[in-house]
C-alpha positions in Angstrom: -26.4 9.0 4.3 -23.9 11.3 2.7 -21.7 9.9 -0.1 -18.1 11.1 0.1 -16.1 11.1 -3.2 -12.6 9.6 -3.3 -9.9 8.8 -5.8 -7.6 5.8 -6.0 -4.0 5.9 -7.3 -1.8 2.9 -8.1 1.9 2.4 -7.9 4.0 -0.7 -8.6 6.8 -1.0 -6.1 9.9 -3.1 -6.9 13.2 -3.6 -5.0 14.8 -1.3 -7.5 12.4 1.5 -6.7 13.4 1.4 -3.0 12.1 -0.2 0.1 10.5 3.0 1.6 7.0 3.6 0.4 5.5 7.0 1.4 1.7 7.0 2.1 0.4 10.5 2.6 -3.2 9.4 1.9 -6.4 8.5 3.7 -6.0 4.7 3.2 -3.4 2.4 1.7 -3.4 -1.2 0.5 -0.4 -3.4 -0.4 -0.9 -6.5 -2.6 2.0 -8.9 -3.5 1.7 -9.5 -7.2 5.1 -11.3 -7.4 6.1 -14.8 -6.5 8.7 -13.8 -4.0 7.5 -13.1 -0.4 7.6 -9.5 0.7 7.3 -8.1 4.2 5.6 -4.7 4.8 6.3 -3.2 8.2 6.8 -6.7 9.7 3.7 -8.2 8.0 4.7 -11.0 5.6 2.8 -11.2 2.3 2.9 -14.3 0.1 1.9 -14.2 -3.5 -1.6 -12.5 -3.9 -1.8 -11.6 -0.2 -2.7 -8.1 0.9 -2.3 -5.8 3.8 -4.5 -2.8 4.6 -3.8 -0.8 7.7 -7.0 0.7 9.3 -7.7 4.3 8.7 -10.9 6.4 9.3 -12.4 9.1 7.2 -10.7 12.4 8.0 -7.4 10.8 9.0 -4.3 11.1 7.0 -1.7 8.3 7.1 1.8 9.8 6.9 3.7 6.6 7.5 6.8 5.6 5.5 6.2 1.9 5.0 9.2 -0.4 4.6 9.0 -3.2 2.1 11.6 -6.0 2.1 11.7 -8.9 -0.3 13.0 -12.2 1.0 13.2 -14.2 -2.3 15.8 -14.1 -5.0 13.7 -14.4 -8.3 13.1 -11.6 -10.7 9.3 -11.6 -9.9 9.3 -9.0 -7.1 6.2 -6.7 -7.5 4.2 -5.0 -4.8 1.0 -3.1 -5.9 0.4 0.0 -3.7 -3.1 1.4 -3.8 -3.7 4.8 -2.2 -7.2 6.2 -1.3 -7.7 9.9 -1.0 -11.1 11.5 -0.1 -11.7 14.4 -2.5 -14.8 15.9 -0.8 -15.7 17.2 2.6 -15.9 14.2 4.9 -17.8 16.0 7.6 
């Protein structure tokens, strides 16, 4: 079995940072850290829920994901984790 190195990068998205989240990575995960519900590309996320679209090694996700908050409190935080393979995957 060949091990393939990868790196993870984190971003905290808020309504003030804009609703469009650019991926440009091999894999992406969204975690709602706030108390207000957020919808990512039509998938509703309550507090502490996550959404991870499927992606295979060698694929690059170039989607611009739309995040929309439906609550009105000040606790609107969406953690975005991107995974990028740094070695040869093949």
